[in-house]
C-alpha positions as CSV (number, residue, x, y, z in Angstrom):
1,M,5.5,12.1,-67.1
2,A,9.1,12.7,-66.1
3,Q,9.2,14.8,-62.5
4,T,11.4,18.3,-62.6
5,Q,14.3,17.9,-59.7
6,T,12.5,20.3,-57.9
7,E,9.3,19.0,-57.5
8,R,11.1,15.5,-56.2
9,L,12.2,17.7,-53.7
10,A,8.8,20.0,-53.0
11,A,7.4,15.7,-52.7
12,L,9.7,14.8,-50.5
13,E,9.3,17.6,-48.4
14,Q,6.0,17.2,-47.9
15,R,6.4,13.3,-46.7
16,I,9.0,14.4,-44.3
17,Q,6.2,17.4,-42.9
18,D,3.7,14.7,-42.4
19,H,6.2,12.2,-41.2
20,E,7.2,14.6,-38.6
21,A,3.3,15.6,-37.9
22,R,2.4,12.1,-37.4
23,C,5.3,11.9,-35.1
24,E,4.1,14.8,-33.1
25,E,0.4,13.1,-32.8
26,R,2.2,9.6,-31.5
27,L,4.8,11.6,-29.0
28,A,1.1,13.6,-27.5
29,E,-0.4,10.6,-27.4
30,I,2.3,8.5,-25.5
31,K,3.1,11.4,-22.9
32,A,-0.9,11.6,-22.3
33,A,-0.8,7.7,-22.0
34,A,2.1,8.3,-19.5
35,A,0.6,11.1,-17.7
36,S,-2.2,9.0,-16.9
37,T,-0.1,5.7,-16.1
38,L,1.7,7.9,-13.2
39,Q,-1.5,9.2,-12.2
40,A,-2.5,5.9,-11.8
41,V,0.5,4.6,-9.4
42,E,0.0,7.8,-7.5
43,G,-3.3,6.8,-6.6
44,L,-2.1,3.1,-5.9
45,K,1.1,4.8,-3.5
46,S,-1.8,6.7,-1.6
47,R,-4.1,3.8,-1.4
48,S,-1.0,1.4,-0.5
49,W,-0.2,3.8,2.7
50,G,-3.7,3.2,3.6
51,I,-3.4,-0.7,3.7
52,A,-0.1,-0.1,5.6
53,A,-1.6,2.0,8.1
54,A,-4.9,0.0,8.4
55,L,-2.4,-3.3,8.9
56,L,-0.1,-1.8,11.5
57,A,-3.5,-0.6,13.4
58,W,-4.6,-4.4,13.2
59,A,-1.2,-5.7,14.3
60,L,-1.4,-3.4,17.4
61,A,-4.8,-4.2,18.5
62,Q,-4.0,-8.0,17.9
63,L,-1.1,-7.6,20.8
64,W,-3.2,-5.1,23.0
65,S,-6.2,-7.6,22.9
66,A,-3.3,-10.4,23.7
67,N,-1.9,-8.8,26.5
68,A,-5.6,-7.7,28.2
69,A,-6.3,-11.2,28.1
70,K,-2.7,-12.4,29.6
71,L,-3.3,-9.5,31.9
72,E,-6.8,-10.9,33.2
73,H,-5.5,-14.3,33.4
74,L,-2.7,-13.0,36.0
75,E,-5.2,-11.0,38.1
76,A,-7.4,-13.9,38.3
77,A,-4.9,-16.1,39.4
78,R,-3.3,-13.5,41.9
79,T,-6.9,-12.8,43.4
80,A,-7.4,-17.1,44.1
81,N,-4.0,-17.0,45.5
82,V,-5.2,-14.2,48.0
83,E,-7.9,-16.4,48.8
84,V,-6.1,-19.2,49.7
85,A,-4.1,-17.7,51.8
86,A,-7.2,-15.7,53.3
87,A,-8.5,-19.1,53.9
88,P,-8.5,-20.3,57.7
89,G,-6.2,-22.8,58.4
90,V,-4.7,-23.2,54.9
91,T,-0.7,-23.0,55.1
92,S,1.8,-23.2,51.9
93,G,2.0,-27.0,53.2
94,G,-1.7,-27.7,53.1
95,I,-4.4,-28.2,55.7
96,R,-3.9,-27.9,59.1
């Protein structure tokens, strides 16, 4: 059963149309996957900013508490020096 040239051309055109339809379906799937990935990346970006802000706040709290402890230590030393200097009979060279 020999196909005529018109039948062969019609079969080839049908194959091309089927191929183009499959390509369009695949392209739609790829676009959906890319959009989903982009949305996930955007979510990670916002979470990353939150983590960076939390780390910065933690570091600032560490600095503040270290400075507060240092200030307390200096104030305690100053108070002790004032008490020693105010004690009767005490000079910078020792007890009189």
